[in-house]
GUMARNU-758423 format. One record per atom (N, C-alpha, C, O, CB): residue in three letters; x, y, z. Coordinates in steps of 0.001 Angstrom, whole numbers, padded with zeros to 6 digits, always signed. Glycine has a CB too. Example, Ala and Ser with C-alpha at 12.3 -4.5 7.8 and 13.67 -1.06 7.14 Angstrom:
<recs>
ala+013190-005690+007800ala+012300-004500+007800ala+013200-003300+007800ala+014236-003319+008465ala+011308-004473+009046ser+012850-002250+007080ser+013670-001060+007140ser+012900+000030+007870ser+013409+001138+008039ser+014084-000598+005725
</recs>
This chain:
<recs>
met+000855-001172+000000met+000000+000000+000000met+000905+001239+000000met+001847+001341+000786met-000975-000004+001235lys+000599+002155-000882lys+001372+003371-001049lys+001152+004324+000126lys+000018+004570+000536lys+001005+004055-002365ala+002248+004852+000658ala+002147+005843+001743ala+001612+007152+001160ala+001960+007544+000046ala+003544+006071+002443leu+000770+007806+001931leu+000161+009058+001492leu+000473+010179+002471leu+000784+009942+003638leu-001354+008895+001339ser+000386+011386+001978ser+000554+012560+002839ser-000638+012649+003788ser-001674+012034+003533ser+000689+013869+001990pro-000509+013399+004871pro-001657+013569+005783pro-002900+014126+005068pro-004022+013728+005381pro-001270+014503+006938ser-002708+015027+004131ser-003856+015581+003394ser-004517+014519+002524ser-005743+014443+002449ser-003415+016770+002523ala-003700+013700+001867ala-004252+012623+001034ala-004960+011584+001900ala-005984+011036+001493ala-003136+011951+000203glu-004425+011308+003090glu-005101+010383+004012glu-006459+010933+004431glu-007427+010181+004545glu-004228+010125+005256lys-006535+012253+004665lys-007810+012889+005029lys-008804+012757+003878lys-009990+012507+004097lys-007599+014388+005391ile-008318+012924+002671ile-009191+012751+001499ile-009715+011321+001453ile-010903+011098+001225ile-008433+013092+000185cys-008827+010354+001670cys-009245+008946+001657cys-010276+008653+002740cys-011244+007932+002501cys-008034+008032+001838leu-010074+009199+003905leu-011008+008975+005014leu-012398+009506+004679leu-013398+008826+004910leu-010487+009642+006296asn-012461+010708+004139asn-013756+011277+003747asn-014347+010544+002552asn-015559+010339+002484asn-013608+012763+003421ala-013504+010152+001620ala-013975+009417+000439ala-014507+008042+000842ala-015462+007550+000242ala-012835+009267-000598leu-013902+007424+001845leu-014368+006119+002320leu-015840+006182+002712leu-016637+005358+002265leu-013521+005644+003516glu-016198+007138+003529glu-017599+007298+003953glu-018502+007519+002741glu-019573+006926+002622glu-017739+008482+004945his-018044+008378+001860his-018826+008729+000677his-019033+007510-000226his-020160+007217-000628his-018135+009857-000104phe-017950+006804-000544phe-018042+005626-001410phe-018824+004499-000741phe-019563+003779-001413phe-016644+005137-001788ala-018672+004336+000567ala-019402+003277+001286ala-020905+003507+001202ala-021674+002554+001074ala-018960+003216+002765asp-021319+004749+001271asp-022746+005079+001240asp-023323+005153-000168asp-024473+004773-000387asp-022974+006387+001934arg-022535+005638-001122arg-023072+005923-002454arg-022524+005057-003579arg-023093+005023-004670arg-022815+007331-002783gly-021418+004354-003322gly-020800+003590-004397gly-019979+004483-005306gly-019918+005699-005121gly-021858+002861-005203tyr-019354+003869-006281tyr-018462+004592-007189tyr-019238+005545-008091tyr-018929+006735-008155tyr-017660+003608-008039asp-020232+005029-008776asp-020929+005810-009795asp-021654+007033-009236asp-021671+008082-009880asp-021914+004934-010510ala-022240+006920-008071ala-023018+008031-007504ala-022163+008985-006669ala-022674+009965-006127ala-024148+007485-006648ser-020880+008701-006567ser-020008+009558-005772ser-019458+010698-006620ser-019119+010527-007790ser-018857+008743-005167ser-019386+011836-006004ser-018938+013049-006673ser-017641+013541-006035ser-017532+013627-004812ser-020026+014143-006609leu-016668+013862-006873leu-015422+014423-006342leu-015677+015770-005675leu-014992+016129-004718leu-014377+014576-007461thr-016645+016505-006169thr-017004+017786-005547thr-017476+017561-004115thr-017070+018280-003202thr-018103+018505-006366asp-018335+016563-003922asp-018830+016264-002573asp-017706+015792-001660asp-017664+016162-000486asp-019930+015203-002632ile-016798+014980-002188ile-015656+014499-001387ile-014784+015682-000987ile-014367+015787+000166ile-014814+013446-002180ala-014509+016571-001934ala-013686+017748-001641ala-014363+018618-000568ala-013704+019078+000365ala-013440+018576-002935glu-015656+018837-000701glu-016384+019631+000290glu-016311+019003+001679glu-016164+019709+002677glu-017841+019790-000130ala-016414+017681+001741ala-016313+016992+003036ala-014936+017178+003662ala-014786+017123+004883ala-016609+015497+002869cys-013936+017398+002818cys-012565+017613+003304cys-012276+019087+003588cys-011235+019433+004148cys-011560+017084+002283gly-013212+019945+003194gly-013008+021370+003396gly-012068+021982+002360gly-011407+022982+002639gly-012468+021615+004777ile-012006+021391+001172ile-011150+021902+000104ile-011968+022012-001189ile-013103+021543-001271ile-009904+020979-000101arg-011364+022639-002181arg-012015+022711-003486arg-011674+021466-004293arg-010641+020836-004068arg-011589+023990-004249lys-012539+021117-005225lys-012343+019928-006063lys-010974+019954-006738lys-010307+018923-006814lys-013452+019829-007125ala-010555+021100-007220ala-009265+021209-007911ala-008105+020805-007005ala-007083+020316-007487ala-009055+022639-008416ser-008257+021005-005696ser-007192+020652-004749ser-007002+019138-004631ser-005926+018677-004249ser-007502+021238-003374leu-008036+018366-004954leu-007891+016901-004932leu-006792+016446-005889leu-006076+015480-005626leu-009226+016220-005302tyr-006676+017166-007005tyr-005726+016770-008041tyr-004269+017030-007654tyr-003357+016594-008357tyr-006042+017499-009320ala-004046+017722-006565ala-002683+017872-006042ala-002217+016572-005395ala-001020+016361-005204ala-002612+019031-005021his-003179+015692-005056his-002864+014442-004366his-003174+013202-005183his-002518+012171-005029his-003611+014376-003080phe-004163+013297-006045phe-004616+012146-006836phe-004884+012583-008273phe-005269+013725-008524phe-005892+011511-006213ser-004679+011670-009203ser-004903+012001-010612ser-006383+012033-010975ser-006758+012619-011990ser-004186+011006-011497gly-007217+011414-010163gly-008643+011405-010449gly-009395+010463-009533gly-008852+009958-008551gly-008884+011022-011885lys-010639+010239-009864lys-011545+009432-009044lys-011047+007993-008892lys-011107+007426-007801lys-012947+009433-009654asp-010555+007405-009985asp-010065+006027-009905asp-008915+005884-008917asp-008864+004917-008158asp-009621+005551-011275glu-008007+006828-008924glu-006859+006745-008011glu-007301+006912-006558glu-006778+006238-005670glu-005809+007814-008368ile-008250+007797-006312ile-008786+007948-004953ile-009477+006650-004541ile-009263+006143-003439ile-009781+009155-004871tyr-010296+006127-005425tyr-011048+004907-005124tyr-010098+003743-004831tyr-010321+002980-003891tyr-011984+004548-006295glu-009049+003610-005629glu-008092+002521-005397glu-007361+002702-004069glu-007136+001727-003352glu-007076+002447-006548ala-006993+003924-003736ala-006324+004181-002449ala-007254+003848-001286ala-006825+003265-000290ala-005866+005658-002357val-008521+004217-001416val-009501+003901-000381val-009672+002383-000287val-009734+001827+000810val-010863+004591-000680phe-009747+001726-001431phe-009888+000268-001450phe-008712-000403-000736phe-008917-001291+000091phe-009989-000244-002901gln-007498+000011-001046gln-006315-000596-000424gln-006341-000415+001090gln-005975-001332+001825gln-005029+000015-001006arg-006764+000745+001563arg-006827+000994+003003arg-007952+000190+003665arg-007773-000346+004759arg-007026+002489+003270ala-009090+000108+003010ala-010200-000683+003554ala-009831-002159+003582ala-010132-002860+004548ala-011487-000469+002723leu-009188-002625+002539leu-008767-004023+002473leu-007768-004336+003586leu-007880-005370+004245leu-008148-004336+001096ala-006801-003456+003798ala-005815-003662+004873ala-006498-003671+006236ala-006153-004482+007096ala-004727-002564+004833ser-007462-002775+006442ser-008190-002712+007709ser-008975-003996+007957ser-008947-004543+009059ser-009137-001508+007721glu-009666-004470+006942glu-010471-005687+007103glu-009595-006928+007221glu-009951-007870+007929glu-011434-005845+005928arg-008470-006938+006545arg-007544-008068+006669arg-006982-008138+008092arg-006870-009217+008674arg-006391-007945+005638glu-006634-006978+008639glu-006127-006917+010015glu-007204-007368+010996glu-006924-008131+011921glu-005654-005486+010361his-008418-006904+010800his-009518-007303+011675his-009731-008816+011614his-009857-009466+012652his-010813-006565+011284ala-009773-009373+010418ala-009984-010819+010271ala-008855-011592+010951ala-009107-012580+011641ala-010076-011210+008772ser-007625-011151+010762ser-006486-011839+011391ser-006603-011828+012907ser-006344-012838+013562ser-005164-011185+010969gln-006993-010693+013460gln-007163-010599+014915gln-008271-011534+015388gln-008135-012188+016421gln-007478-009148+015334cys-009358-011596+014639cys-010454-012494+015011cys-010003-013948+015004cys-010359-014717+015896cys-011641-012311+014062phe-009232-014319+014015phe-008783-015705+013925phe-007738-016047+014984phe-007537-017220+015297phe-008220-015976+012548met-007075-015041+015535met-006130-015305+016624met-006867-015591+017928met-006341-016269+018811met-005177-014115+016809ala-008085-015071+018042ala-008896-015307+019242ala-009577-016671+019127ala-009974-017076+018034ala-009960-014172+019435leu-009709-017362+020223leu-010302-018698+020190leu-011822-018683+020230leu-012456-019618+019740leu-009786-019507+021338gly-012409-017662+020791gly-013873-017610+020862gly-014429-018810+021595gly-013937-019166+022665gly-014475-017535+019466asn-015454-019441+021029asn-016091-020589+021676asn-015468-021916+021262asn-016014-022980+021556asn-017567-020605+021359gly-014338-021857+020587gly-013652-023076+020183gly-013904-023478+018743gly-013188-024328+018212gly-014055-024185+021070leu-014897-022892+018097leu-015136-023190+016686leu-014233-022296+015843leu-014174-021087+016071leu-016642-022982+016308pro-013539-022867+014886pro-012673-022031+014048pro-013507-020990+013288pro-014575-021294+012758pro-011867-022910+013052gly-012998-019782+013252gly-013662-018718+012517gly-014862-018104+013201gly-015459-017174+012657gly-014078-019223+011224asp-015239-018586+014372asp-016465-018106+015007asp-016341-016675+015519asp-017320-015930+015497asp-016843-019019+016148thr-015172-016282+015973thr-015002-014916+016471thr-015243-013917+015336thr-015848-012867+015552thr-013580-014724+017077tyr-014772-014240+014135tyr-015019-013377+012979tyr-016520-013299+012690tyr-017065-012217+012469tyr-014255-013900+011735leu-017175-014454+012696leu-018616-014484+012428leu-019389-013685+013470leu-020324-012956+013141leu-019123-015930+012397glu-018993-013829+014714glu-019677-013151+015817glu-019582-011636+015671glu-020517-010923+016033glu-019087-013589+017164ala-018474-011141+015151ala-018255-009699+015038ala-018776-009104+013733ala-018889-007884+013619ala-016792-009402+015166leu-019092-009933+012760leu-019363-009469+011401leu-020535-008495+011304leu-020390-007430+010703leu-019628-010645+010519glu-021670-008823+011866glu-022860-007975+011724glu-022643-006603+012368glu-022973-005579+011770glu-024085-008663+012354ala-022098-006582+013567ala-021864-005306+014257ala-020795-004490+013535ala-020889-003265+013450ala-021444-005552+015724arg-019797-005164+013026arg-018732-004448+012301arg-019297-003802+011038arg-018948-002669+010706arg-017568-005412+011936tyr-020163-004517+010340tyr-020763-003967+009128tyr-021558-002696+009452tyr-021509-001723+008699tyr-021675-005018+008454ala-022274-002706+010550ala-023063-001537+010946ala-022177-000367+011350ala-022530+000792+011134ala-023995-001896+012094lys-021029-000673+011937lys-020176+000355+012542lys-019054+000837+011627lys-018690+002012+011672lys-019581-000172+013813glu-018512-000030+010816glu-017287+000280+010075glu-017530+000540+008594glu-017924-000366+007860glu-016305-000847+010226pro-017299+001768+008156pro-017460+002055+006732pro-016482+001258+005859pro-016759+001018+004684pro-017274+003542+006483ser-015341+000848+006428ser-014382+000082+005620ser-014978-001245+005156ser-014746-001657+004019ser-013097-000176+006421leu-015743-001921+006015leu-016369-003179+005606leu-017521-002923+004640leu-017664-003636+003647leu-016871-003952+006834arg-018338-001919+004920arg-019439-001597+003997arg-018888-001237+002614arg-019409-001686+001593arg-020296-000424+004555phe-017852-000439+002596phe-017217-000054+001332phe-016649-001278+000622phe-016868-001470-000574phe-016103+000982+001578leu-015921-002099+001367leu-015263-003256+000765leu-016278-004203+000125leu-016087-004642-001009leu-014440-004002+001818leu-017347-004516+000839leu-018333-005437+000287leu-019050-004830-000918leu-019265-005506-001924leu-019348-005828+001358arg-019413-003569-000811arg-020063-002914-001950arg-019139-002920-003162arg-019579-003160-004286arg-020464-001467-001591thr-017876-002660-002930thr-016889-002603-004009thr-016685-003965-004651thr-016592-004071-005874thr-015560-002076-003485val-016617-004995-003841val-016377-006339-004369val-017574-006830-005179val-017403-007466-006219val-016076-007320-003225phe-018770-006539-004712phe-019954-006995-005436phe-020264-006123-006660phe-020838-006605-007636phe-021152-007010-004502phe-019884-004847-006606phe-020176-003918-007700phe-018935-003084-008026phe-018954-001867-007840phe-021368-002994-007330pro-017860-003707-008507pro-016630-002941-008763pro-016762-002053-009996pro-017434-002413-010963pro-015443-003890-008937pro-016111-000884-009953pro-016064-000083-011175pro-015264-000853-012234pro-014250-001475-011917pro-015428+001328-010902ala-015711-000808-013458ala-015067-001580-014532ala-013578-001266-014646ala-012772-002160-014906ala-015753-001300-015868ser-013214-000015-014455ser-011817+000391-014614ser-010897-000187-013545ser-009681-000230-013735ser-011720+001890-014595leu-011458-000629-012425leu-010649-001160-011315leu-010984-002620-010993leu-010571-003140-009956leu-010854-000303-010066his-011717-003264-011865his-012189-004632-011615his-011044-005581-011260his-011137-006310-010272his-012932-005160-012840lys-009987-005585-012032lys-008874-006515-011806lys-008191-006247-010465lys-007900-007182-009719lys-007850-006408-012945val-007938-004995-010163val-007288-004635-008893val-008146-005087-007720val-007638-005637-006742val-007036-003106-008816ile-009442-004852-007823ile-010354-005181-006728ile-010490-006685-006549ile-010398-007186-005429ile-011724-004563-006975thr-010708-007410-007637thr-010866-008859-007494thr-009573-009515-007032thr-009613-010448-006229thr-011319-009478-008814thr-008443-009055-007515thr-007158-009609-007074thr-006936-009352-005588thr-006524-010248-004851thr-006003-009007-007892gly-007209-008132-005154gly-007029-007782-003743gly-007960-008557-002833gly-007543-009039-001780gly-007246-006303-003542phe-009218-008682-003228phe-010173-009395-002380phe-009888-010892-002351phe-010049-011529-001310phe-011598-009147-002865glu-009473-011454-003464glu-009094-012874-003477glu-007927-013125-002522glu-007901-014141-001827glu-008718-013324-004911ala-006970-012208-002486ala-005854-012348-001541ala-006368-012291-000102ala-005886-013027+000759ala-004793-011239-001777his-007326-011436+000155his-007936-011339+001491his-008624-012662+001861his-008448-013174+002966his-008961-010164+001541leu-009402-013203+000929leu-010072-014485+001189leu-009064-015620+001372leu-009264-016497+002212leu-011032-014825+000040asn-008000-015607+000603asn-006950-016622+000777asn-006320-016514+002160asn-006002-017527+002782asn-005865-016474-000310gly-006141-015286+002640gly-005623-015088+003994gly-006586-015623+005042gly-006163-016235+006022gly-005352-013610+004248met-007875-015398+004840met-008873-015938+005774met-008868-017466+005725met-009003-018120+006759met-010290-015391+005440his-008716-018034+004539his-008652-019493+004390his-007469-020035+005193his-007610-021003+005940his-008525-019895+002885glu-006314-019409+005034glu-005119-019845+005771glu-005318-019708+007279glu-004950-020601+008042glu-003891-019030+005329asp-005903-018585+007704asp-006158-018378+009136asp-007102-019439+009685asp-006898-019952+010785asp-006744-016981+009381phe-008139-019765+008911phe-009103-020781+009331phe-008413-022130+009480phe-008614-022827+010474phe-010266-020880+008322val-007604-022498+008498val-006891-023783+008530val-005993-023849+009762val-005958-024867+010453val-006050-023982+007237lys-005270-022770+010036lys-004397-022734+011218lys-005215-022903+012497lys-004799-023602+013421lys-003602-021408+011266gln-006379-022260+012543gln-007196-022318+013755gln-007785-023710+013962gln-008071-024100+015094gln-008318-021282+013689cys-007966-024453+012885cys-008494-025818+013015cys-007516-026728+013752cys-007924-027675+014424cys-008806-026402+011633gly-006242-026439+013622gly-005237-027288+014271gly-005190-028663+013641gly-005567-028828+012481gly-005523-027412+015763gly-004736-029648+014387gly-004648-031020+013886gly-005969-031743+014042gly-006999-031139+014340gly-003548-031786+014609gly-005920-033017+013840gly-007112-033832+014041gly-007846-034168+012762gly-008628-035118+012731gly-008040-033139+014962met-007610-033407+011705met-008244-033686+010417met-007147-033739+009358met-006063-033181+009530met-009330-032600+010060ser-007451-034412+008281ser-006494-034425+007178ser-006453-033025+006556ser-007364-032219+006746ser-006876-035510+006107asp-005386-032760+005815asp-005276-031470+005137asp-006449-031265+004177asp-006980-030161+004059asp-003940-031372+004376glu-006838-032326+003505glu-007948-032248+002558glu-009251-031879+003279glu-009998-031021+002809glu-008111-033588+001809gln-009519-032517+004406gln-010737-032207+005164gln-010715-030773+005690gln-011723-030068+005634gln-010903-033189+006332thr-009577-030355+006194thr-009453-028998+006726thr-009668-027964+005622thr-010359-026967+005829thr-008071-028799+007381asn-009080-028200+004456asn-009248-027263+003336asn-010686-027236+002836asn-011198-026175+002477asn-008312-027635+002188glu-011337-028383+002809glu-012741-028418+002400glu-013623-027673+003396glu-014538-026952+002999glu-013220-029867+002257leu-013351-027845+004683leu-014109-027133+005704leu-013866-025619+005596leu-014789-024821+005758leu-013725-027644+007111ala-012623-025242+005323ala-012304-023818+005141ala-013043-023255+003926ala-013557-022138+003981ala-010775-023619+004976asp-013101-024010+002840asp-013837-023555+001650asp-015325-023415+001950asp-015957-022455+001507asp-013627-024534+000477ala-015890-024360+002697ala-017306-024286+003075ala-017545-023069+003971ala-018552-022375+003829ala-017751-025588+003798tyr-016631-022821+004877tyr-016727-021663+005769tyr-016768-020371+004949tyr-017614-019509+005184tyr-015533-021637+006763leu-015855-020243+003992leu-015812-019028+003176leu-017063-018875+002314leu-017515-017757+002066leu-014575-019038+002289ala-017619-019988+001861ala-018862-019924+001087ala-019993-019360+001944ala-020804-018566+001467ala-019242-021324+000550val-020041-019769+003197val-021083-019259+004086val-020798-017807+004462val-021731-017015+004597val-021188-020131+005355val-019531-017444+004633val-019190-016040+004887val-019682-015176+003723val-020236-014098+003937val-017649-015869+005087asp-019477-015654+002490asp-020002-014933+001319asp-021514-014758+001430asp-022039-013683+001138asp-019650-015683+000013ser-022203-015794+001844ser-023655-015739+002004ser-024036-014708+003069ser-024997-013959+002893ser-024213-017130+002379leu-023297-014670+004153leu-023565-013682+005207leu-023302-012262+004697leu-024024-011328+005045leu-022693-013970+006456his-022267-012108+003873his-021989-010802+003278his-023176-010320+002450his-023562-009153+002527his-020725-010867+002406val-023749-011217+001663val-024915-010857+000846val-026064-010399+001740val-026724-009405+001439val-025360-012054-000032glu-026307-011111+002828glu-027391-010720+003732glu-027115-009376+004395glu-028045-008612+004649glu-027599-011790+004798leu-025858-009082+004676leu-025536-007775+005251leu-025862-006659+004260leu-026409-005622+004637leu-024049-007713+005656ile-025525-006880+003008ile-025764-005861+001981ile-027252-005650+001747ile-027709-004510+001653ile-025082-006255+000670tyr-028007-006728+001652tyr-029419-006616+001327tyr-030317-006501+002552tyr-031530-006339+002419tyr-029837-007793+000516gly-029727-006584+003752gly-030400-006175+004964gly-031450-007073+005568gly-032344-006573+006251gly-030994-004953+004722asn-031391-008364+005357asn-032368-009234+005985asn-031753-009850+007243asn-031089-010885+007182asn-032843-010337+005000ala-031987-009194+008384ala-031387-009611+009652ala-031840-011009+010071ala-031057-011768+010642ala-031731-008611+010744glu-033084-011348+009794glu-033600-012662+010168glu-032874-013781+009417glu-032480-014783+010013glu-035105-012735+009894val-032704-013604+008126val-031988-014609+007329val-030521-014655+007745val-029922-015728+007811val-032110-014300+005811tyr-029946-013487+008026tyr-028562-013435+008485tyr-028386-014281+009748tyr-027476-015107+009822tyr-028136-011977+008751lys-029243-014076+010726lys-029140-014829+011990lys-029344-016326+011763lys-028654-017144+012371lys-030174-014311+013012arg-030282-016689+010895arg-030534-018096+010585arg-029294-018732+009939arg-028920-019857+010271arg-031764-018232+009647arg-028675-018013+009032arg-027467-018538+008377arg-026295-018616+009351arg-025468-019523+009260arg-027086-017662+007176leu-026227-017682+010268leu-025169-017717+011274leu-025314-018961+012151leu-024324-019632+012443leu-025202-016438+012142val-026521-019267+012565val-026777-020486+013350val-026400-021717+012517val-025783-022652+013029val-028283-020561+013795ala-026767-021712+011249ala-026477-022852+010371ala-024977-023058+010190ala-024506-024196+010193ala-027138-022652+009008val-024225-021977+010034val-022784-022143+009842val-022128-022678+011108val-021174-023452+011031val-022138-020811+009436arg-022625-022279+012260arg-022071-022825+013505arg-022342-024324+013606arg-021483-025083+014054arg-022667-022095+014729lys-023523-024749+013194lys-023826-026186+013183lys-022935-026901+012175lys-022426-027989+012448lys-025319-026433+012850leu-022750-026295+011024leu-021884-026868+009997leu-020459-027035+010521leu-019835-028077+010322leu-021887-025986+008738leu-019959-026015+011184leu-018604-026089+011730leu-018490-027169+012801leu-017517-027922+012834leu-018195-024737+012308thr-019479-027236+013663thr-019472-028255+014714thr-019484-029648+014099thr-018712-030516+014507thr-020680-028075+015656leu-020350-029863+013128leu-020412-031166+012461leu-019134-031458+011690leu-018625-032579+011716leu-021608-031223+011518gly-018625-030454+011012gly-017400-030640+010248gly-016211-030988+011121gly-015404-031851+010778gly-017099-029406+009460met-016111-030312+012245met-015010-030600+013170met-015172-031990+013770met-014189-032720+013906met-014947-029539+014291ala-016397-032369+014132ala-016634-033695+014717ala-016380-034794+013695ala-015833-035845+014030ala-018070-033799+015253his-016775-034552+012457his-016587-035549+011399his-015110-035769+011094his-014681-036878+010774his-017321-035119+010128gly-014342-034685+011201gly-012924-034776+010865gly-012073-035425+011935gly-010950-035851+011663gly-012394-033426+010586glu-012585-035504+013131glu-011752-036050+014228glu-011835-037554+014325glu-011196-038153+015190glu-012167-035447+015556
</recs>
């Protein structure tokens, strides 16, 4: 991730909120500049345009969410691998614009940044897969552990969709189901 000046970081912080709420297409550089207390022309002293701002915001949101996921996987929670991340997901989505932005971006990437976004998010998911496998510990074959990790990520994707489309009841039902899946998967593998 490219280091930015304090002014460019302030632009990214304000742009994060804006992009998280409105997405790429509905976001205006004029509105972002106003939120920063500067004129639109001043944005160009730090960034070449909207795509560069969006990519910088994406890289920062991705790093934030990757750090959060890693911390969750370091915690043991109730003993189920990945459960601490699942437990925090709904509240984090409500509270953190970085997660709202990241999910919106991944599901609806601007065409000009599609490759950067999909590559970055795939790396994030691969990191979560590795963290999940590590948290599983021994007791299962590598093949079983990897399959369980893939199933876990598939359900995380499903939970992400429910967060975006806002059905709390379905979200909670899927969360209960994934915990049962993990319990069964861990028991089957031992």
